[in-house]
BALOBA-1460 file (C-alpha; in Angstrom, 3 decimals):
// residues 373
<rec num="1" residu="m" x="-147.825" y="11.581" z="151.089"/>
<rec num="2" residu="a" x="-144.769" y="11.473" z="148.764"/>
<rec num="3" residu="f" x="-144.648" y="9.058" z="145.834"/>
<rec num="4" residu="p" x="-142.012" y="6.316" z="146.348"/>
<rec num="5" residu="i" x="-140.845" y="6.614" z="142.716"/>
<rec num="6" residu="s" x="-140.392" y="9.715" z="140.592"/>
<rec num="7" residu="i" x="-139.436" y="10.249" z="136.934"/>
<rec num="8" residu="a" x="-136.195" y="12.063" z="136.161"/>
<rec num="9" residu="v" x="-135.497" y="13.461" z="132.681"/>
<rec num="10" residu="e" x="-131.875" y="14.286" z="131.908"/>
<rec num="11" residu="k" x="-130.243" y="15.575" z="128.723"/>
<rec num="12" residu="r" x="-127.939" y="12.979" z="127.153"/>
<rec num="13" residu="t" x="-124.263" y="13.805" z="127.368"/>
<rec num="14" residu="e" x="-122.933" y="10.541" z="125.931"/>
<rec num="15" residu="d" x="-123.306" y="9.035" z="122.456"/>
<rec num="16" residu="i" x="-126.608" y="7.385" z="121.666"/>
<rec num="17" residu="p" x="-126.379" y="3.552" z="121.544"/>
<rec num="18" residu="r" x="-126.330" y="2.310" z="117.932"/>
<rec num="19" residu="w" x="-129.427" y="0.175" z="118.450"/>
<rec num="20" residu="m" x="-131.576" y="2.957" z="119.874"/>
<rec num="21" residu="p" x="-132.626" y="4.855" z="116.680"/>
<rec num="22" residu="a" x="-133.899" y="1.639" z="115.067"/>
<rec num="23" residu="a" x="-135.562" y="0.574" z="118.316"/>
<rec num="24" residu="t" x="-137.404" y="3.875" z="118.673"/>
<rec num="25" residu="s" x="-138.623" y="3.686" z="115.067"/>
<rec num="26" residu="i" x="-139.907" y="0.139" z="115.489"/>
<rec num="27" residu="g" x="-141.449" y="1.099" z="118.811"/>
<rec num="28" residu="s" x="-143.148" y="4.093" z="117.169"/>
<rec num="29" residu="v" x="-144.804" y="1.877" z="114.556"/>
<rec num="30" residu="i" x="-145.926" y="-0.654" z="117.165"/>
<rec num="31" residu="a" x="-147.278" y="2.102" z="119.404"/>
<rec num="32" residu="a" x="-149.169" y="3.631" z="116.457"/>
<rec num="33" residu="f" x="-150.843" y="0.307" z="115.648"/>
<rec num="34" residu="v" x="-151.689" y="-0.315" z="119.310"/>
<rec num="35" residu="v" x="-153.285" y="3.112" z="119.730"/>
<rec num="36" residu="s" x="-155.115" y="2.727" z="116.417"/>
<rec num="37" residu="g" x="-156.392" y="-0.651" z="117.591"/>
<rec num="38" residu="i" x="-157.733" y="0.923" z="120.787"/>
<rec num="39" residu="v" x="-159.532" y="3.585" z="118.742"/>
<rec num="40" residu="l" x="-161.010" y="0.903" z="116.465"/>
<rec num="41" residu="w" x="-162.200" y="-1.055" z="119.480"/>
<rec num="42" residu="f" x="-163.896" y="2.032" z="120.934"/>
<rec num="43" residu="v" x="-165.842" y="2.632" z="117.706"/>
<rec num="44" residu="g" x="-167.054" y="-0.968" z="117.615"/>
<rec num="45" residu="s" x="-164.610" y="-2.599" z="115.192"/>
<rec num="46" residu="d" x="-162.510" y="-5.694" z="115.799"/>
<rec num="47" residu="p" x="-158.866" y="-4.516" z="115.582"/>
<rec num="48" residu="l" x="-157.469" y="-8.013" z="114.972"/>
<rec num="49" residu="r" x="-159.924" y="-8.634" z="112.157"/>
<rec num="50" residu="v" x="-159.154" y="-5.244" z="110.576"/>
<rec num="51" residu="y" x="-155.396" y="-5.768" z="110.825"/>
<rec num="52" residu="g" x="-155.713" y="-9.283" z="109.447"/>
<rec num="53" residu="f" x="-157.522" y="-7.938" z="106.403"/>
<rec num="54" residu="f" x="-154.888" y="-5.187" z="106.179"/>
<rec num="55" residu="v" x="-152.104" y="-7.799" z="105.893"/>
<rec num="56" residu="r" x="-153.998" y="-9.883" z="103.340"/>
<rec num="57" residu="a" x="-154.824" y="-6.844" z="101.195"/>
<rec num="58" residu="t" x="-151.227" y="-5.646" z="101.086"/>
<rec num="59" residu="f" x="-148.992" y="-8.722" z="101.425"/>
<rec num="60" residu="g" x="-151.354" y="-11.678" z="101.078"/>
<rec num="61" residu="s" x="-150.630" y="-12.490" z="97.423"/>
<rec num="62" residu="w" x="-148.137" y="-11.696" z="94.696"/>
<rec num="63" residu="a" x="-150.590" y="-9.246" z="93.149"/>
<rec num="64" residu="a" x="-151.163" y="-7.517" z="96.498"/>
<rec num="65" residu="l" x="-147.437" y="-7.353" z="97.205"/>
<rec num="66" residu="s" x="-146.903" y="-5.943" z="93.716"/>
<rec num="67" residu="d" x="-149.428" y="-3.147" z="94.359"/>
<rec num="68" residu="t" x="-147.709" y="-2.367" z="97.660"/>
<rec num="69" residu="l" x="-144.280" y="-2.134" z="96.021"/>
<rec num="70" residu="v" x="-145.672" y="0.059" z="93.218"/>
<rec num="71" residu="k" x="-146.945" y="2.517" z="95.843"/>
<rec num="72" residu="a" x="-143.680" y="2.231" z="97.773"/>
<rec num="73" residu="t" x="-141.525" y="3.112" z="94.745"/>
<rec num="74" residu="p" x="-142.125" y="6.894" z="94.691"/>
<rec num="75" residu="l" x="-141.917" y="6.941" z="98.480"/>
<rec num="76" residu="i" x="-138.454" y="5.352" z="98.357"/>
<rec num="77" residu="l" x="-137.169" y="8.046" z="96.010"/>
<rec num="78" residu="v" x="-138.891" y="10.919" z="97.820"/>
<rec num="79" residu="g" x="-137.802" y="9.550" z="101.205"/>
<rec num="80" residu="l" x="-134.216" y="9.425" z="99.953"/>
<rec num="81" residu="a" x="-134.578" y="13.003" z="98.675"/>
<rec num="82" residu="c" x="-135.599" y="14.159" z="102.144"/>
<rec num="83" residu="t" x="-132.856" y="12.067" z="103.766"/>
<rec num="84" residu="v" x="-130.104" y="13.768" z="101.751"/>
<rec num="85" residu="a" x="-131.319" y="17.254" z="102.657"/>
<rec num="86" residu="f" x="-132.079" y="16.473" z="106.300"/>
<rec num="87" residu="k" x="-128.584" y="15.048" z="106.806"/>
<rec num="88" residu="m" x="-127.280" y="18.572" z="106.300"/>
<rec num="89" residu="k" x="-130.068" y="20.104" z="108.420"/>
<rec num="90" residu="l" x="-131.697" y="21.508" z="105.287"/>
<rec num="91" residu="w" x="-135.434" y="21.200" z="105.732"/>
<rec num="92" residu="n" x="-136.598" y="20.437" z="102.207"/>
<rec num="93" residu="i" x="-140.403" y="20.526" z="102.415"/>
<rec num="94" residu="g" x="-140.631" y="20.870" z="98.635"/>
<rec num="95" residu="a" x="-140.309" y="17.262" z="97.503"/>
<rec num="96" residu="e" x="-143.940" y="17.359" z="96.360"/>
<rec num="97" residu="g" x="-143.231" y="20.218" z="93.950"/>
<rec num="98" residu="q" x="-139.969" y="18.620" z="92.836"/>
<rec num="99" residu="f" x="-141.930" y="15.409" z="92.170"/>
<rec num="100" residu="y" x="-144.352" y="17.320" z="89.930"/>
<rec num="101" residu="m" x="-141.587" y="19.140" z="88.078"/>
<rec num="102" residu="g" x="-139.763" y="15.875" z="87.474"/>
<rec num="103" residu="a" x="-142.968" y="14.495" z="85.980"/>
<rec num="104" residu="f" x="-143.393" y="17.626" z="83.839"/>
<rec num="105" residu="f" x="-139.845" y="17.586" z="82.462"/>
<rec num="106" residu="a" x="-140.069" y="13.856" z="81.743"/>
<rec num="107" residu="s" x="-143.330" y="14.461" z="79.889"/>
<rec num="108" residu="l" x="-141.611" y="16.965" z="77.603"/>
<rec num="109" residu="v" x="-139.740" y="14.067" z="76.007"/>
<rec num="110" residu="v" x="-143.040" y="12.606" z="74.794"/>
<rec num="111" residu="l" x="-145.366" y="15.592" z="74.441"/>
<rec num="112" residu="v" x="-143.128" y="18.149" z="72.695"/>
<rec num="113" residu="p" x="-141.628" y="15.685" z="71.586"/>
<rec num="114" residu="l" x="-137.902" y="15.888" z="72.224"/>
<rec num="115" residu="v" x="-137.246" y="12.609" z="70.415"/>
<rec num="116" residu="p" x="-138.986" y="11.062" z="67.399"/>
<rec num="117" residu="p" x="-142.228" y="9.324" z="68.473"/>
<rec num="118" residu="d" x="-141.079" y="5.974" z="67.081"/>
<rec num="119" residu="s" x="-137.773" y="5.960" z="69.002"/>
<rec num="120" residu="s" x="-136.658" y="2.861" z="70.841"/>
<rec num="121" residu="p" x="-137.619" y="2.537" z="74.541"/>
<rec num="122" residu="f" x="-133.878" y="2.235" z="75.216"/>
<rec num="123" residu="i" x="-133.626" y="5.877" z="74.119"/>
<rec num="124" residu="v" x="-136.920" y="7.288" z="75.372"/>
<rec num="125" residu="i" x="-136.920" y="5.917" z="78.914"/>
<rec num="126" residu="p" x="-133.332" y="6.911" z="79.858"/>
<rec num="127" residu="f" x="-133.999" y="10.354" z="78.349"/>
<rec num="128" residu="m" x="-137.188" y="10.681" z="80.418"/>
<rec num="129" residu="a" x="-135.299" y="9.630" z="83.552"/>
<rec num="130" residu="a" x="-132.585" y="12.215" z="82.864"/>
<rec num="131" residu="m" x="-135.204" y="14.911" z="82.294"/>
<rec num="132" residu="g" x="-137.002" y="13.918" z="85.505"/>
<rec num="133" residu="l" x="-133.750" y="14.274" z="87.427"/>
<rec num="134" residu="l" x="-133.131" y="17.635" z="85.762"/>
<rec num="135" residu="g" x="-136.608" y="18.986" z="86.525"/>
<rec num="136" residu="g" x="-136.376" y="18.105" z="90.197"/>
<rec num="137" residu="a" x="-132.823" y="19.448" z="90.433"/>
<rec num="138" residu="i" x="-133.873" y="22.805" z="88.971"/>
<rec num="139" residu="w" x="-136.727" y="23.038" z="91.466"/>
<rec num="140" residu="g" x="-134.244" y="22.331" z="94.259"/>
<rec num="141" residu="f" x="-131.725" y="24.844" z="92.908"/>
<rec num="142" residu="f" x="-133.841" y="27.953" z="93.537"/>
<rec num="143" residu="p" x="-134.414" y="27.469" z="97.294"/>
<rec num="144" residu="g" x="-130.818" y="26.255" z="97.629"/>
<rec num="145" residu="l" x="-129.500" y="29.428" z="96.007"/>
<rec num="146" residu="l" x="-131.721" y="31.665" z="98.151"/>
<rec num="147" residu="k" x="-130.584" y="29.835" z="101.287"/>
<rec num="148" residu="a" x="-126.886" y="29.883" z="100.356"/>
<rec num="149" residu="k" x="-126.645" y="33.503" z="99.193"/>
<rec num="150" residu="f" x="-129.328" y="35.345" z="101.161"/>
<rec num="151" residu="q" x="-130.125" y="33.032" z="104.110"/>
<rec num="152" residu="v" x="-133.775" y="32.787" z="103.051"/>
<rec num="153" residu="n" x="-135.575" y="30.136" z="105.111"/>
<rec num="154" residu="e" x="-135.721" y="27.009" z="102.940"/>
<rec num="155" residu="i" x="-138.874" y="25.761" z="104.676"/>
<rec num="156" residu="i" x="-140.848" y="28.707" z="103.315"/>
<rec num="157" residu="t" x="-139.365" y="28.683" z="99.809"/>
<rec num="158" residu="t" x="-139.661" y="24.937" z="99.264"/>
<rec num="159" residu="l" x="-143.198" y="24.863" z="100.644"/>
<rec num="160" residu="m" x="-144.342" y="27.742" z="98.426"/>
<rec num="161" residu="l" x="-142.699" y="26.248" z="95.347"/>
<rec num="162" residu="n" x="-144.901" y="23.168" z="95.807"/>
<rec num="163" residu="y" x="-147.933" y="25.240" z="94.836"/>
<rec num="164" residu="v" x="-146.106" y="26.878" z="91.946"/>
<rec num="165" residu="a" x="-145.143" y="23.467" z="90.514"/>
<rec num="166" residu="i" x="-148.647" y="22.043" z="90.819"/>
<rec num="167" residu="l" x="-150.258" y="25.099" z="89.235"/>
<rec num="168" residu="w" x="-147.621" y="25.154" z="86.478"/>
<rec num="169" residu="n" x="-148.483" y="21.535" z="85.663"/>
<rec num="170" residu="n" x="-152.202" y="22.338" z="85.725"/>
<rec num="171" residu="f" x="-151.761" y="25.134" z="83.180"/>
<rec num="172" residu="w" x="-150.329" y="22.711" z="80.627"/>
<rec num="173" residu="i" x="-152.655" y="19.859" z="81.537"/>
<rec num="174" residu="f" x="-155.859" y="21.929" z="81.394"/>
<rec num="175" residu="d" x="-154.927" y="24.044" z="78.394"/>
<rec num="176" residu="r" x="-152.047" y="23.164" z="76.107"/>
<rec num="177" residu="w" x="-151.956" y="19.382" z="76.434"/>
<rec num="178" residu="s" x="-155.496" y="18.548" z="77.525"/>
<rec num="179" residu="d" x="-156.906" y="15.331" z="76.086"/>
<rec num="180" residu="a" x="-160.347" y="16.339" z="74.748"/>
<rec num="181" residu="g" x="-160.846" y="18.855" z="77.553"/>
<rec num="182" residu="f" x="-160.097" y="16.439" z="80.406"/>
<rec num="183" residu="q" x="-157.593" y="17.135" z="83.198"/>
<rec num="184" residu="m" x="-154.954" y="14.922" z="81.649"/>
<rec num="185" residu="t" x="-152.718" y="14.636" z="78.618"/>
<rec num="186" residu="p" x="-153.072" y="11.965" z="75.931"/>
<rec num="187" residu="t" x="-151.708" y="8.568" z="76.902"/>
<rec num="188" residu="f" x="-148.002" y="8.141" z="76.198"/>
<rec num="189" residu="e" x="-146.885" y="5.773" z="73.481"/>
<rec num="190" residu="r" x="-145.829" y="2.341" z="74.709"/>
<rec num="191" residu="n" x="-142.155" y="3.120" z="74.132"/>
<rec num="192" residu="a" x="-142.406" y="5.638" z="77.019"/>
<rec num="193" residu="w" x="-143.806" y="3.111" z="79.508"/>
<rec num="194" residu="l" x="-141.513" y="1.599" z="82.111"/>
<rec num="195" residu="p" x="-141.482" y="-2.202" z="81.640"/>
<rec num="196" residu="r" x="-143.791" y="-4.115" z="83.983"/>
<rec num="197" residu="l" x="-143.667" y="-7.764" z="84.988"/>
<rec num="198" residu="s" x="-147.150" y="-8.245" z="83.526"/>
<rec num="199" residu="d" x="-145.666" y="-7.418" z="80.109"/>
<rec num="200" residu="y" x="-143.911" y="-10.790" z="80.243"/>
<rec num="201" residu="a" x="-146.974" y="-12.799" z="81.336"/>
<rec num="202" residu="r" x="-147.203" y="-14.526" z="77.926"/>
<rec num="203" residu="d" x="-143.836" y="-16.203" z="78.496"/>
<rec num="204" residu="f" x="-144.102" y="-16.373" z="82.282"/>
<rec num="205" residu="p" x="-147.744" y="-16.877" z="83.365"/>
<rec num="206" residu="i" x="-146.791" y="-16.299" z="87.017"/>
<rec num="207" residu="f" x="-146.391" y="-12.598" z="86.155"/>
<rec num="208" residu="s" x="-150.010" y="-12.242" z="85.059"/>
<rec num="209" residu="g" x="-151.596" y="-9.232" z="86.807"/>
<rec num="210" residu="i" x="-148.291" y="-8.200" z="88.445"/>
<rec num="211" residu="t" x="-148.001" y="-4.436" z="87.949"/>
<rec num="212" residu="l" x="-144.534" y="-4.009" z="89.447"/>
<rec num="213" residu="h" x="-142.444" y="-1.872" z="87.083"/>
<rec num="214" residu="l" x="-138.818" y="-0.892" z="86.539"/>
<rec num="215" residu="g" x="-139.174" y="2.143" z="88.809"/>
<rec num="216" residu="v" x="-138.606" y="-0.037" z="91.860"/>
<rec num="217" residu="v" x="-135.116" y="-0.762" z="90.498"/>
<rec num="218" residu="f" x="-134.543" y="2.994" z="90.255"/>
<rec num="219" residu="g" x="-135.470" y="3.262" z="93.928"/>
<rec num="220" residu="l" x="-133.209" y="0.433" z="95.082"/>
<rec num="221" residu="l" x="-130.246" y="1.701" z="93.061"/>
<rec num="222" residu="a" x="-130.851" y="5.211" z="94.403"/>
<rec num="223" residu="a" x="-130.761" y="3.842" z="97.965"/>
<rec num="224" residu="v" x="-127.342" y="2.305" z="97.309"/>
<rec num="225" residu="v" x="-126.072" y="5.517" z="95.709"/>
<rec num="226" residu="v" x="-127.324" y="7.704" z="98.555"/>
<rec num="227" residu="w" x="-125.817" y="5.339" z="101.144"/>
<rec num="228" residu="w" x="-122.455" y="5.422" z="99.364"/>
<rec num="229" residu="v" x="-122.524" y="9.200" z="99.008"/>
<rec num="230" residu="l" x="-123.421" y="9.824" z="102.639"/>
<rec num="231" residu="e" x="-121.310" y="7.131" z="104.274"/>
<rec num="232" residu="r" x="-118.344" y="6.478" z="101.987"/>
<rec num="233" residu="s" x="-117.597" y="9.604" z="99.965"/>
<rec num="234" residu="r" x="-115.765" y="12.778" z="100.854"/>
<rec num="235" residu="w" x="-118.802" y="14.812" z="99.854"/>
<rec num="236" residu="g" x="-120.907" y="12.782" z="102.269"/>
<rec num="237" residu="y" x="-118.439" y="13.574" z="105.049"/>
<rec num="238" residu="e" x="-118.797" y="17.270" z="104.230"/>
<rec num="239" residu="i" x="-122.593" y="16.976" z="104.259"/>
<rec num="240" residu="r" x="-122.595" y="15.306" z="107.665"/>
<rec num="241" residu="l" x="-120.065" y="17.735" z="109.117"/>
<rec num="242" residu="i" x="-122.016" y="20.785" z="107.954"/>
<rec num="243" residu="g" x="-125.169" y="19.300" z="109.442"/>
<rec num="244" residu="d" x="-123.515" y="18.484" z="112.770"/>
<rec num="245" residu="n" x="-121.293" y="21.542" z="113.209"/>
<rec num="246" residu="p" x="-121.344" y="24.314" z="110.574"/>
<rec num="247" residu="n" x="-118.661" y="26.291" z="112.414"/>
<rec num="248" residu="a" x="-116.256" y="23.350" z="112.365"/>
<rec num="249" residu="a" x="-116.991" y="22.799" z="108.666"/>
<rec num="250" residu="r" x="-116.306" y="26.461" z="107.921"/>
<rec num="251" residu="y" x="-113.055" y="26.308" z="109.922"/>
<rec num="252" residu="a" x="-112.039" y="23.224" z="107.899"/>
<rec num="253" residu="g" x="-112.398" y="25.225" z="104.687"/>
<rec num="254" residu="i" x="-115.577" y="23.534" z="103.405"/>
<rec num="255" residu="n" x="-117.616" y="25.704" z="101.049"/>
<rec num="256" residu="i" x="-120.957" y="25.671" z="102.834"/>
<rec num="257" residu="a" x="-122.843" y="27.805" z="100.297"/>
<rec num="258" residu="r" x="-121.850" y="25.540" z="97.414"/>
<rec num="259" residu="n" x="-122.833" y="22.444" z="99.369"/>
<rec num="260" residu="i" x="-126.228" y="23.896" z="100.234"/>
<rec num="261" residu="i" x="-126.987" y="24.394" z="96.546"/>
<rec num="262" residu="l" x="-125.645" y="20.988" z="95.502"/>
<rec num="263" residu="v" x="-127.475" y="19.105" z="98.256"/>
<rec num="264" residu="m" x="-130.779" y="20.807" z="97.460"/>
<rec num="265" residu="m" x="-130.288" y="19.962" z="93.780"/>
<rec num="266" residu="f" x="-129.419" y="16.334" z="94.594"/>
<rec num="267" residu="s" x="-132.453" y="16.104" z="96.853"/>
<rec num="268" residu="g" x="-134.702" y="17.641" z="94.201"/>
<rec num="269" residu="a" x="-133.321" y="15.342" z="91.498"/>
<rec num="270" residu="l" x="-134.297" y="12.240" z="93.480"/>
<rec num="271" residu="a" x="-137.827" y="13.568" z="94.000"/>
<rec num="272" residu="g" x="-137.987" y="14.441" z="90.298"/>
<rec num="273" residu="l" x="-137.032" y="10.876" z="89.388"/>
<rec num="274" residu="a" x="-139.951" y="9.730" z="91.536"/>
<rec num="275" residu="g" x="-142.272" y="11.880" z="89.417"/>
<rec num="276" residu="m" x="-140.874" y="10.418" z="86.207"/>
<rec num="277" residu="s" x="-141.287" y="6.892" z="87.581"/>
<rec num="278" residu="e" x="-144.930" y="7.520" z="88.454"/>
<rec num="279" residu="i" x="-146.015" y="8.891" z="85.066"/>
<rec num="280" residu="s" x="-143.984" y="6.379" z="83.052"/>
<rec num="281" residu="g" x="-144.625" y="3.327" z="85.194"/>
<rec num="282" residu="v" x="-148.168" y="3.826" z="86.527"/>
<rec num="283" residu="v" x="-150.438" y="6.464" z="84.933"/>
<rec num="284" residu="h" x="-148.689" y="6.676" z="81.526"/>
<rec num="285" residu="r" x="-149.679" y="10.323" z="81.092"/>
<rec num="286" residu="l" x="-149.314" y="13.650" z="82.865"/>
<rec num="287" residu="q" x="-152.451" y="14.395" z="84.859"/>
<rec num="288" residu="e" x="-153.711" y="16.665" z="87.602"/>
<rec num="289" residu="r" x="-153.426" y="14.321" z="90.576"/>
<rec num="290" residu="i" x="-150.395" y="12.127" z="90.090"/>
<rec num="291" residu="s" x="-149.443" y="12.285" z="93.770"/>
<rec num="292" residu="p" x="-151.582" y="11.534" z="96.844"/>
<rec num="293" residu="g" x="-149.058" y="13.543" z="98.867"/>
<rec num="294" residu="y" x="-145.927" y="11.472" z="98.234"/>
<rec num="295" residu="g" x="-143.714" y="14.515" z="98.840"/>
<rec num="296" residu="f" x="-145.100" y="15.073" z="102.328"/>
<rec num="297" residu="t" x="-145.294" y="11.389" z="103.248"/>
<rec num="298" residu="g" x="-141.621" y="11.125" z="102.252"/>
<rec num="299" residu="i" x="-140.777" y="13.455" z="105.146"/>
<rec num="300" residu="i" x="-142.319" y="10.983" z="107.599"/>
<rec num="301" residu="v" x="-140.578" y="8.091" z="105.829"/>
<rec num="302" residu="a" x="-137.147" y="9.733" z="106.120"/>
<rec num="303" residu="w" x="-137.687" y="10.634" z="109.760"/>
<rec num="304" residu="l" x="-138.988" y="7.198" z="110.744"/>
<rec num="305" residu="a" x="-136.003" y="5.615" z="108.955"/>
<rec num="306" residu="k" x="-133.697" y="7.869" z="111.022"/>
<rec num="307" residu="l" x="-132.154" y="9.096" z="107.749"/>
<rec num="308" residu="n" x="-130.835" y="5.630" z="106.906"/>
<rec num="309" residu="p" x="-131.148" y="5.006" z="103.128"/>
<rec num="310" residu="f" x="-131.850" y="1.296" z="103.527"/>
<rec num="311" residu="g" x="-134.265" y="2.039" z="106.346"/>
<rec num="312" residu="v" x="-136.082" y="4.327" z="103.907"/>
<rec num="313" residu="v" x="-136.747" y="1.319" z="101.654"/>
<rec num="314" residu="l" x="-138.327" y="-0.679" z="104.488"/>
<rec num="315" residu="v" x="-140.390" y="2.210" z="105.837"/>
<rec num="316" residu="s" x="-141.577" y="3.056" z="102.313"/>
<rec num="317" residu="i" x="-142.920" y="-0.480" z="101.926"/>
<rec num="318" residu="l" x="-144.883" y="-0.010" z="105.169"/>
<rec num="319" residu="f" x="-146.342" y="3.273" z="103.966"/>
<rec num="320" residu="g" x="-146.994" y="1.809" z="100.529"/>
<rec num="321" residu="a" x="-149.030" y="-0.842" z="102.317"/>
<rec num="322" residu="l" x="-150.937" y="1.867" z="104.172"/>
<rec num="323" residu="i" x="-151.804" y="3.564" z="100.865"/>
<rec num="324" residu="v" x="-153.019" y="0.283" z="99.354"/>
<rec num="325" residu="a" x="-154.933" y="-0.544" z="102.531"/>
<rec num="326" residu="g" x="-156.639" y="2.833" z="102.354"/>
<rec num="327" residu="r" x="-158.465" y="1.554" z="99.257"/>
<rec num="328" residu="e" x="-159.392" y="-1.802" z="100.707"/>
<rec num="329" residu="v" x="-159.815" y="-1.672" z="104.483"/>
<rec num="330" residu="q" x="-163.068" y="-0.559" z="106.101"/>
<rec num="331" residu="p" x="-163.983" y="1.611" z="107.888"/>
<rec num="332" residu="s" x="-162.356" y="4.100" z="105.536"/>
<rec num="333" residu="g" x="-159.706" y="6.406" z="106.921"/>
<rec num="334" residu="i" x="-157.954" y="3.757" z="108.998"/>
<rec num="335" residu="a" x="-154.753" y="4.005" z="106.953"/>
<rec num="336" residu="q" x="-154.660" y="7.794" z="107.330"/>
<rec num="337" residu="m" x="-155.327" y="7.466" z="111.056"/>
<rec num="338" residu="i" x="-152.415" y="5.047" z="111.442"/>
<rec num="339" residu="q" x="-150.164" y="7.392" z="109.457"/>
<rec num="340" residu="g" x="-151.110" y="10.230" z="111.794"/>
<rec num="341" residu="f" x="-150.369" y="8.157" z="114.882"/>
<rec num="342" residu="v" x="-147.043" y="7.038" z="113.379"/>
<rec num="343" residu="l" x="-146.046" y="10.663" z="112.768"/>
<rec num="344" residu="f" x="-146.999" y="11.626" z="116.327"/>
<rec num="345" residu="a" x="-145.131" y="8.624" z="117.750"/>
<rec num="346" residu="v" x="-142.023" y="9.356" z="115.689"/>
<rec num="347" residu="i" x="-141.892" y="12.961" z="116.851"/>
<rec num="348" residu="s" x="-142.466" y="11.902" z="120.441"/>
<rec num="349" residu="s" x="-139.851" y="9.146" z="120.314"/>
<rec num="350" residu="d" x="-137.156" y="11.683" z="119.434"/>
<rec num="351" residu="v" x="-137.291" y="12.727" z="123.078"/>
<rec num="352" residu="l" x="-135.706" y="9.375" z="123.968"/>
<rec num="353" residu="l" x="-132.772" y="10.123" z="121.661"/>
<rec num="354" residu="r" x="-132.075" y="13.484" z="123.279"/>
<rec num="355" residu="y" x="-132.966" y="12.777" z="126.888"/>
<rec num="356" residu="k" x="-132.615" y="9.906" z="129.354"/>
<rec num="357" residu="v" x="-135.712" y="8.992" z="131.314"/>
<rec num="358" residu="r" x="-135.039" y="7.299" z="134.656"/>
<rec num="359" residu="l" x="-137.207" y="6.053" z="137.483"/>
<rec num="360" residu="v" x="-135.806" y="7.371" z="140.766"/>
<rec num="361" residu="r" x="-136.704" y="5.769" z="144.083"/>
<rec num="362" residu="a" x="-137.321" y="8.329" z="146.803"/>
<rec num="363" residu="r" x="-134.804" y="8.296" z="149.679"/>
<rec num="364" residu="a" x="-135.968" y="7.498" z="153.164"/>
<rec num="365" residu="d" x="-135.129" y="10.983" z="154.476"/>
<rec num="366" residu="q" x="-137.159" y="12.569" z="151.670"/>
<rec num="367" residu="g" x="-140.108" y="10.386" z="152.590"/>
<rec num="368" residu="a" x="-139.795" y="11.362" z="156.230"/>
<rec num="369" residu="a" x="-139.593" y="15.034" z="155.302"/>
<rec num="370" residu="g" x="-142.725" y="14.648" z="153.222"/>
<rec num="371" residu="e" x="-144.588" y="13.011" z="156.141"/>
<rec num="372" residu="a" x="-143.470" y="15.786" z="158.498"/>
<rec num="373" residu="a" x="-144.731" y="18.444" z="156.097"/>
């Protein structure tokens, strides 16, 4: 007996509707929460109760929202770093290492020191930000150069450089700069701390306990800059053209090798700024574990945002909430489970952007032929 309806999958030949990328991303998140809820129900938990606590723990108060935005800040910058590279079909998997090198270079300002210890914060913090950008850019330069000049796969080089950066940091943290033998440096002086809203609680009591720091402004400004570069500048046009059609870009006289190096450096610089923001705004020292995997989570953020800089901000807030919820919600591991389902749903949803899925009703003659067989 033939089925009356069949599924037909066809490769898209027309432009994708403008609403579809956002719809697939939103659908991916909803699907991930639905599947996670089913899993929770099977193991004996109440999904609605768990999700209700999830919302309260991450958005239910000013303090909770502040913690969520603090966790979202490095994700915004790292997500933007991945967005810039992915726009040109450069698969930068090294944002984690670039994050660590940005933190290391920013720490040099305080730990060498590169400026007098009693310098004004208006000197120290901009200098640390510049050094963070420089450290990440240098760590993006090497894989960019190898890709541009020798066609070395950037996935391998950026991934391997992650381990080099982490171990390089550990050498200085465990040996040269260790604070009494611990896996961390001495605490930075207050002039190297990014301002937090709680610093103004004496004049504005509403800010009491609010840990949100200036790094979130770095992230928002970076989103505007990346949007302008990609959508409004000539360089952004070159980046998009190389990503879409390298042969056409080469025919148009665009220097692809130079752009590969510059884009990898720009991408690395943004991830490096994320590292500076984390050590100056949150931990106030260089230590072994300053990242719970921000560089890798940023890949998911960029992909879920469909490489839209402003979408990166929104998705980063969601993932910041998942990180905060991971500390609060029981049973433990729910946040990581949801992240895994989101990643799977995002990858799966890309099929809808490349192929059309249609339900086809079987014709009467096909049904008759099936009966005869």
